[in-house]
C-alpha positions as CSV (number, residue, x, y, z in Angstrom):
1,M,12.7,-51.6,291.1
2,N,12.2,-52.1,287.3
3,E,8.5,-52.8,287.2
4,S,8.5,-53.2,283.4
5,K,10.9,-56.1,283.7
6,M,8.5,-57.8,286.1
7,F,5.1,-57.1,284.7
8,N,5.2,-56.1,281.0
9,Q,5.5,-59.8,280.1
10,F,5.4,-62.7,282.4
11,P,9.0,-63.5,283.3
12,E,10.3,-67.0,282.7
13,I,13.6,-68.2,284.2
14,Q,15.4,-71.4,283.2
15,S,18.3,-73.4,284.5
16,D,19.6,-76.7,283.2
17,K,17.1,-78.7,285.3
18,Y,14.2,-76.3,286.2
19,V,12.0,-73.6,284.8
20,L,10.1,-70.9,286.7
21,S,7.1,-70.1,284.5
22,K,3.5,-69.0,284.5
23,I,1.0,-71.5,286.0
24,T,-1.9,-72.3,283.6
25,T,-5.0,-74.3,283.8
26,A,-3.2,-77.1,281.9
27,E,-1.4,-77.8,285.2
28,L,-4.5,-78.0,287.3
29,D,-4.0,-81.6,288.3
30,D,-0.4,-81.0,289.4
31,L,-1.3,-77.8,291.3
32,F,-4.2,-79.6,293.0
33,E,-1.8,-82.4,294.1
34,I,0.4,-79.7,295.8
35,C,-2.4,-77.5,297.2
36,S,-4.5,-80.4,298.6
37,N,-1.6,-81.9,300.6
38,E,-2.2,-81.2,304.3
39,A,1.5,-81.8,305.1
40,L,2.4,-78.8,302.9
41,Y,0.2,-76.5,304.9
42,K,1.5,-77.4,308.4
43,Y,3.5,-74.2,308.5
44,S,1.3,-72.1,306.2
45,S,-1.0,-69.2,306.9
46,S,-3.6,-70.7,304.6
47,R,-5.3,-74.1,304.4
48,A,-5.0,-77.1,302.0
49,K,-7.6,-76.9,299.2
50,K,-10.3,-79.5,299.1
51,N,-11.4,-79.4,295.5
52,K,-10.1,-78.6,292.0
53,A,-12.6,-75.8,291.5
54,V,-10.9,-73.8,294.3
55,V,-7.5,-74.5,292.7
56,Y,-8.8,-73.5,289.3
57,N,-9.9,-70.2,290.8
58,M,-6.5,-69.7,292.3
59,I,-4.9,-70.0,288.8
60,T,-7.3,-67.3,287.5
61,Q,-6.5,-65.2,290.6
62,F,-2.7,-65.6,289.8
63,E,-3.4,-64.1,286.4
64,R,-5.4,-61.2,287.8
65,D,-2.8,-60.4,290.5
66,F,-0.1,-60.3,287.8
67,N,-2.1,-58.1,285.5
68,H,-2.7,-55.7,288.4
69,K,1.0,-55.8,289.3
70,K,0.3,-57.1,292.7
71,A,2.0,-60.5,292.7
72,I,3.9,-63.0,290.6
73,Y,3.2,-66.7,291.0
74,W,5.8,-68.9,289.3
75,G,5.3,-72.5,288.8
76,I,8.5,-74.6,289.5
77,Y,8.7,-77.1,286.6
78,Q,11.0,-80.0,285.9
79,K,12.6,-79.1,282.6
80,H,13.0,-82.6,281.2
81,S,11.0,-85.8,281.2
82,P,8.3,-85.0,282.0
83,Y,7.8,-81.3,282.0
84,K,5.9,-81.2,285.3
85,L,4.8,-78.6,287.8
86,I,6.4,-79.6,291.1
87,G,6.1,-76.4,293.2
88,L,5.4,-72.7,293.2
89,I,7.1,-69.4,294.2
90,E,5.0,-66.4,295.2
91,L,6.3,-62.8,295.1
92,F,3.9,-60.4,296.9
93,N,3.8,-57.2,299.0
94,F,5.8,-55.2,296.5
95,N,7.0,-52.0,298.1
96,K,8.2,-49.5,295.5
97,E,9.5,-47.0,298.0
98,V,12.2,-49.3,299.3
99,D,12.4,-51.7,296.3
100,M,11.3,-54.7,298.4
101,V,9.2,-57.8,297.9
102,T,8.2,-60.8,300.1
103,I,8.8,-64.3,298.8
104,G,7.1,-67.6,299.6
105,Y,7.5,-71.1,298.2
106,M,5.9,-74.5,298.3
107,L,7.2,-77.8,296.9
108,N,5.3,-81.0,296.1
109,E,6.2,-83.4,299.0
110,S,7.5,-86.0,296.6
111,Y,10.4,-83.7,295.7
112,W,11.4,-82.6,299.2
113,G,15.1,-83.0,300.3
114,Q,16.5,-82.8,296.8
115,G,17.7,-79.1,296.9
116,I,14.9,-78.1,294.4
117,A,13.4,-75.3,296.6
118,T,16.9,-73.9,297.3
119,T,17.7,-73.9,293.5
120,A,14.3,-72.3,292.6
121,V,14.6,-69.6,295.2
122,H,18.2,-68.9,293.9
123,L,16.8,-68.5,290.4
124,A,14.1,-66.2,291.6
125,L,16.7,-64.1,293.5
126,T,18.9,-63.8,290.5
127,F,16.0,-62.4,288.5
128,L,14.9,-60.1,291.2
129,F,18.3,-58.6,291.9
130,E,19.9,-58.6,288.5
131,T,17.0,-58.0,286.1
132,A,14.2,-56.4,288.2
133,Q,16.6,-54.4,290.3
134,I,14.9,-55.2,293.6
135,N,16.9,-54.1,296.6
136,R,15.5,-56.3,299.4
137,V,13.7,-59.7,299.4
138,Q,12.2,-60.9,302.7
139,A,10.4,-64.0,303.9
140,F,8.4,-64.9,307.0
141,V,8.7,-68.4,308.5
142,L,7.3,-70.1,311.5
143,A,10.0,-70.9,314.0
144,E,9.2,-74.7,313.7
145,N,9.7,-74.7,309.9
146,L,13.3,-75.8,309.8
147,P,13.4,-77.0,306.2
148,S,12.2,-73.6,305.0
149,K,14.8,-71.8,307.1
150,R,17.5,-74.0,305.6
151,V,16.3,-72.9,302.1
152,L,16.7,-69.3,303.1
153,L,20.0,-69.7,304.8
154,R,21.5,-71.6,301.8
155,N,20.4,-68.6,299.7
156,Q,22.3,-66.1,301.9
157,F,19.3,-64.7,303.8
158,T,19.9,-63.2,307.2
159,H,17.7,-63.9,310.2
160,E,16.6,-60.5,311.3
161,G,14.6,-61.6,314.3
162,T,11.4,-62.9,315.6
163,I,8.1,-61.1,315.4
164,R,6.6,-62.3,318.7
165,E,2.9,-63.2,318.6
166,G,2.6,-60.8,315.7
167,M,0.6,-62.6,313.1
168,Y,-2.6,-64.6,312.9
169,W,-2.4,-67.8,310.9
170,N,-5.4,-70.0,310.1
171,D,-5.7,-73.1,312.3
172,L,-2.7,-71.9,314.5
173,G,-4.1,-68.7,315.8
174,I,-1.7,-66.0,316.9
175,V,1.9,-67.1,316.1
176,S,5.5,-65.8,316.4
177,I,7.3,-65.8,313.1
178,D,10.9,-65.3,312.0
179,L,11.8,-62.6,309.5
180,Y,14.6,-63.3,307.0
181,S,15.9,-61.0,304.3
182,I,18.6,-60.6,301.8
183,L,19.8,-57.3,300.1
184,R,21.0,-57.0,296.5
185,S,24.4,-56.0,297.8
186,E,24.7,-59.3,299.7
187,F,23.7,-61.6,296.9
188,T,26.3,-63.6,295.0
189,K,25.6,-66.0,292.1
């Protein structure tokens, strides 16, 4: 894992349509639109946010976690007209011993079904494998979350198995979750 490529300067990734970049307080309204939508939290271990102050604090926490080399929170932005925050990708649980990270993602409901999450995850994987030299990326998904599983499978992740009644998620209690992963050696652009 090349930690300096990830944490010396906040990484920005661009494609022809999208940008993965740092979320700032200028995007508070867009992020609140995402984080307050109950539908987005149906399969999440956390809860929808009820007020902008909580979301503002999230943005400052994103900055602290990055500065402490604990996590990276990318905003998913439309590149053109208008430049708008439409989702986020979270990288967390960095494990230096095995060069591994866990990924999570969330997309504004208005943009579902357009392949944006698949594209954004692919951009993140390209950076993680080619620039940051991560060896393994993993994701945990509730069994019922079929759209998220499709995003992972389209990005060449392998379903490793189900962790039966192995996690506690808010509002759902003890749940079984599926583990997906991809190795650098399996990734193709």
